[in-house]
BAKE-10992 format. One record per residue: z, y, x of N, C-alpha, C, O in turn. Coordinates in steps of 0.05 Angstrom, whole numbers. Layout:
<sites>
+--------+--------+--------+--------+--------+--------+--------+--------+--------+--------+--------+--------+
!    npz !    npy !    npx !   capz !   capy !   capx !    cpz !    cpy !    cpx !    opz !    opy !    opx !
+--------+--------+--------+--------+--------+--------+--------+--------+--------+--------+--------+--------+
!      Z !      Y !      X !      Z !      Y !      X !      Z !      Y !      X !      Z !      Y !      X !
...
+--------+--------+--------+--------+--------+--------+--------+--------+--------+--------+--------+--------+
</sites>
This chain:
<sites>
+--------+--------+--------+--------+--------+--------+--------+--------+--------+--------+--------+--------+
!    npz !    npy !    npx !   capz !   capy !   capx !    cpz !    cpy !    cpx !    opz !    opy !    opx !
+--------+--------+--------+--------+--------+--------+--------+--------+--------+--------+--------+--------+
!  -1094 !    448 !     60 !  -1099 !    441 !     88 !  -1093 !    464 !    106 !  -1083 !    461 !    128 !
!  -1100 !    488 !     97 !  -1096 !    512 !    114 !  -1067 !    516 !    120 !  -1059 !    524 !    142 !
!  -1049 !    511 !    101 !  -1021 !    514 !    105 !  -1010 !    494 !    125 !   -994 !    500 !    143 !
!  -1020 !    469 !    123 !  -1012 !    449 !    142 !  -1022 !    455 !    170 !  -1008 !    451 !    190 !
!  -1047 !    465 !    172 !  -1058 !    473 !    197 !  -1042 !    496 !    210 !  -1037 !    496 !    234 !
!  -1034 !    515 !    194 !  -1018 !    538 !    204 !   -991 !    527 !    214 !   -981 !    537 !    235 !
!   -979 !    509 !    199 !   -953 !    497 !    208 !   -957 !    482 !    235 !   -941 !    485 !    253 !
!   -978 !    466 !    237 !   -983 !    451 !    262 !   -988 !    471 !    285 !   -979 !    466 !    307 !
!  -1003 !    492 !    280 !  -1009 !    512 !    300 !   -983 !    525 !    311 !   -980 !    529 !    335 !
!   -964 !    530 !    292 !   -938 !    541 !    301 !   -923 !    521 !    318 !   -910 !    528 !    338 !
!   -924 !    495 !    311 !   -911 !    474 !    328 !   -923 !    474 !    356 !   -909 !    472 !    375 !
!   -950 !    476 !    357 !   -963 !    476 !    383 !   -955 !    501 !    399 !   -949 !    499 !    423 !
!   -954 !    524 !    386 !   -946 !    549 !    400 !   -918 !    548 !    411 !   -912 !    559 !    432 !
!   -901 !    533 !    397 !   -873 !    531 !    405 !   -868 !    509 !    426 !   -846 !    508 !    437 !
!   -887 !    493 !    431 !   -884 !    470 !    449 !   -890 !    478 !    478 !   -908 !    493 !    483 !
!   -874 !    467 !    496 !   -877 !    473 !    525 !   -901 !    459 !    537 !   -912 !    469 !    557 !
!   -910 !    437 !    525 !   -931 !    421 !    538 !   -959 !    425 !    527 !   -979 !    416 !    539 !
!   -962 !    440 !    505 !   -988 !    444 !    492 !   -993 !    473 !    488 !   -975 !    490 !    488 !
!  -1019 !    480 !    484 !  -1027 !    508 !    479 !  -1051 !    508 !    460 !  -1067 !    489 !    460 !
!  -1053 !    529 !    444 !  -1076 !    532 !    427 !  -1099 !    541 !    445 !  -1096 !    558 !    462 !
!  -1122 !    529 !    441 !  -1146 !    536 !    456 !  -1159 !    561 !    444 !  -1168 !    578 !    459 !
!  -1159 !    563 !    418 !  -1168 !    586 !    403 !  -1148 !    589 !    379 !  -1135 !    570 !    372 !
!  -1147 !    613 !    367 !  -1129 !    616 !    344 !  -1137 !    597 !    321 !  -1160 !    591 !    317 !
!  -1117 !    587 !    307 !  -1121 !    569 !    284 !  -1137 !    584 !    263 !  -1133 !    608 !    258 !
!  -1157 !    570 !    251 !  -1174 !    582 !    230 !  -1176 !    562 !    207 !  -1186 !    539 !    211 !
!  -1167 !    570 !    184 !  -1167 !    553 !    160 !  -1154 !    526 !    167 !  -1130 !    526 !    174 !
!  -1168 !    504 !    165 !  -1156 !    478 !    171 !  -1161 !    468 !    199 !  -1156 !    444 !    205 !
!  -1171 !    485 !    216 !  -1179 !    477 !    243 !  -1158 !    486 !    264 !  -1152 !    510 !    265 !
!  -1148 !    468 !    279 !  -1129 !    474 !    301 !  -1140 !    462 !    326 !  -1141 !    437 !    329 !
!  -1148 !    479 !    345 !  -1158 !    469 !    371 !  -1136 !    473 !    392 !  -1127 !    496 !    397 !
!  -1127 !    452 !    404 !  -1105 !    453 !    423 !  -1111 !    435 !    447 !  -1129 !    418 !    445 !
!  -1096 !    439 !    468 !  -1098 !    422 !    492 !  -1072 !    420 !    506 !  -1053 !    435 !    500 !
!  -1070 !    401 !    524 !  -1046 !    399 !    541 !  -1048 !    422 !    562 !  -1069 !    426 !    574 !
!  -1026 !    436 !    566 !  -1026 !    458 !    585 !  -1031 !    447 !    613 !  -1022 !    425 !    620 !
!  -1045 !    463 !    629 !  -1051 !    456 !    657 !  -1061 !    427 !    661 !  -1051 !    413 !    678 !
!  -1081 !    420 !    645 !  -1091 !    393 !    646 !  -1121 !    392 !    650 !  -1134 !    413 !    649 !
!  -1131 !    368 !    656 !  -1159 !    364 !    659 !  -1171 !    355 !    632 !  -1157 !    347 !    614 !
!  -1198 !    357 !    631 !  -1211 !    346 !    607 !  -1205 !    317 !    603 !  -1202 !    307 !    581 !
!  -1204 !    302 !    625 !  -1199 !    273 !    624 !  -1171 !    268 !    611 !  -1169 !    249 !    595 !
!  -1151 !    283 !    618 !  -1125 !    280 !    607 !  -1125 !    285 !    577 !  -1112 !    271 !    562 !
!  -1138 !    306 !    569 !  -1140 !    313 !    540 !  -1156 !    292 !    525 !  -1149 !    285 !    503 !
!  -1177 !    282 !    537 !  -1193 !    260 !    524 !  -1176 !    235 !    521 !  -1178 !    221 !    501 !
!  -1160 !    229 !    541 !  -1142 !    205 !    539 !  -1122 !    208 !    516 !  -1116 !    189 !    502 !
!  -1112 !    232 !    513 !  -1093 !    237 !    490 !  -1108 !    233 !    464 !  -1097 !    219 !    446 !
!  -1131 !    245 !    460 !  -1146 !    241 !    435 !  -1152 !    212 !    430 !  -1149 !    202 !    408 !
!  -1161 !    198 !    451 !  -1167 !    169 !    448 !  -1143 !    153 !    440 !  -1144 !    135 !    423 !
!  -1120 !    159 !    452 !  -1095 !    145 !    446 !  -1087 !    150 !    416 !  -1079 !    131 !    402 !
!  -1089 !    175 !    408 !  -1082 !    181 !    380 !  -1102 !    167 !    361 !  -1093 !    155 !    341 !
!  -1127 !    168 !    366 !  -1147 !    156 !    349 !  -1145 !    126 !    348 !  -1150 !    114 !    327 !
!  -1138 !    113 !    370 !  -1134 !     84 !    371 !  -1111 !     75 !    353 !  -1112 !     53 !    343 !
!  -1092 !     92 !    349 !  -1069 !     86 !    332 !  -1077 !     84 !    302 !  -1065 !     70 !    287 !
!  -1098 !     99 !    295 !  -1111 !     98 !    268 !  -1094 !    110 !    245 !  -1101 !    106 !    222 !
!  -1072 !    123 !    251 !  -1056 !    136 !    229 !  -1068 !    163 !    223 !  -1067 !    172 !    200 !
!  -1078 !    177 !    243 !  -1093 !    202 !    239 !  -1117 !    201 !    257 !  -1120 !    184 !    275 !
!  -1136 !    220 !    252 !  -1160 !    220 !    269 !  -1164 !    248 !    279 !  -1164 !    268 !    264 !
!  -1168 !    250 !    305 !  -1174 !    276 !    318 !  -1203 !    276 !    326 !  -1215 !    255 !    333 !
!  -1215 !    299 !    325 !  -1243 !    303 !    334 !  -1243 !    318 !    360 !  -1233 !    341 !    360 !
!  -1252 !    306 !    382 !  -1252 !    320 !    407 !  -1272 !    343 !    408 !  -1291 !    344 !    394 !
!  -1266 !    362 !    425 !  -1283 !    386 !    429 !  -1284 !    392 !    459 !  -1264 !    388 !    473 !
!  -1307 !    402 !    468 !  -1309 !    411 !    496 !  -1319 !    439 !    497 !  -1323 !    450 !    518 !
+--------+--------+--------+--------+--------+--------+--------+--------+--------+--------+--------+--------+
</sites>
């Protein structure tokens, strides 16, 4: 899991629309939409979770 998390963190770092909130640690990757509100980030999490292929845990 840590290797996949590191890979995902690199994808986030390379993306223009997202940023890491804190450095990736083990299997945990905390990210957000750049220049966004909490509501926009919550909407993204809800949309992903409603799809049910993967599950994100929101953080504030």
